[in-house]
C-alpha positions as CSV (number, residue, x, y, z in Angstrom):
1,M,-9.3,111.0,-3.1
2,K,-9.9,114.1,-4.8
3,Y,-9.0,114.9,-8.4
4,K,-6.4,117.7,-8.9
5,N,-5.5,119.3,-12.2
6,A,-1.6,118.8,-12.5
7,Q,-1.2,122.1,-14.3
8,D,-2.7,123.8,-11.1
9,I,-0.1,122.2,-8.7
10,L,3.0,121.0,-10.5
11,P,6.0,123.1,-11.6
12,D,6.1,123.5,-15.4
13,K,9.2,121.5,-15.8
14,L,7.8,118.6,-13.9
15,L,4.4,119.0,-15.8
16,Q,6.4,118.9,-19.2
17,E,8.3,115.8,-18.2
18,L,5.0,114.0,-17.2
19,Q,3.3,115.0,-20.4
20,Q,6.0,113.0,-22.2
21,Y,4.7,109.8,-20.5
22,I,0.9,110.4,-20.2
23,S,-0.5,113.4,-22.1
24,G,-4.2,114.1,-21.4
25,G,-4.5,110.9,-19.3
26,V,-5.4,110.2,-15.7
27,L,-2.4,109.4,-13.4
28,Y,-2.6,107.9,-10.0
29,V,-0.1,109.1,-7.6
30,P,0.2,106.8,-4.4
31,S,0.6,107.9,-1.0
32,A,4.2,108.3,0.3
33,D,3.3,106.3,3.3
34,T,4.8,102.8,3.3
35,K,2.4,100.1,2.6
36,K,2.3,97.3,5.3
37,P,2.8,93.8,4.2
38,W,-0.4,91.6,3.7
39,G,-2.1,90.6,6.7
40,E,-0.4,92.8,9.2
41,V,-3.2,95.0,9.9
42,S,-5.8,92.5,10.1
43,G,-3.7,89.9,12.1
44,A,-4.1,87.4,9.6
45,R,-0.6,87.0,9.1
46,T,0.0,86.1,12.6
47,Y,-3.0,83.9,12.6
48,Y,-1.7,81.8,9.8
49,K,1.7,81.6,11.1
50,Q,0.5,80.1,14.4
51,R,-2.0,77.8,12.6
52,N,0.7,76.5,10.2
53,E,3.2,76.0,13.3
54,E,0.6,74.0,15.1
55,I,0.1,71.8,11.9
56,R,3.8,71.1,11.6
57,S,4.0,70.3,15.4
58,K,1.0,67.7,15.2
59,Y,2.4,66.1,12.0
60,R,5.9,65.7,13.6
61,E,3.9,64.0,16.7
62,G,2.1,61.5,14.2
63,C,-0.8,62.9,13.0
64,S,-1.6,62.2,9.5
65,A,-2.0,64.8,6.6
66,E,-5.6,63.3,6.3
67,E,-6.5,63.8,10.0
68,L,-5.0,67.4,10.0
69,A,-6.9,68.3,6.7
70,V,-10.2,67.4,8.5
71,K,-9.3,69.1,11.6
72,Y,-8.2,72.5,10.0
73,G,-10.6,72.4,7.0
74,L,-7.9,72.1,4.5
75,S,-7.1,69.7,1.6
76,V,-4.5,67.2,2.1
77,E,-2.5,68.8,-0.7
78,A,-2.4,72.1,1.4
79,I,-1.2,70.4,4.5
80,H,1.6,68.7,2.4
81,K,2.6,72.3,1.3
82,I,2.6,73.5,5.0
83,V,4.7,70.6,6.5
């Protein structure tokens, strides 16, 4: 991201309006691209969704929360939140 002087690129009216809010400061303007939800790019969202569905299924089949905690490396409290 390259620093740009607002005075060089913005219309005077817009610059004056911005100066009412942040005169002499630095302002970050995010990209217009829509941000993807957490885990969509890395695949983590899908991974955890599948894992949690598997945990719920095994719990319904009779596995205890303690067994599931050991199997998945989670706390018993985390298992209870999932199921």
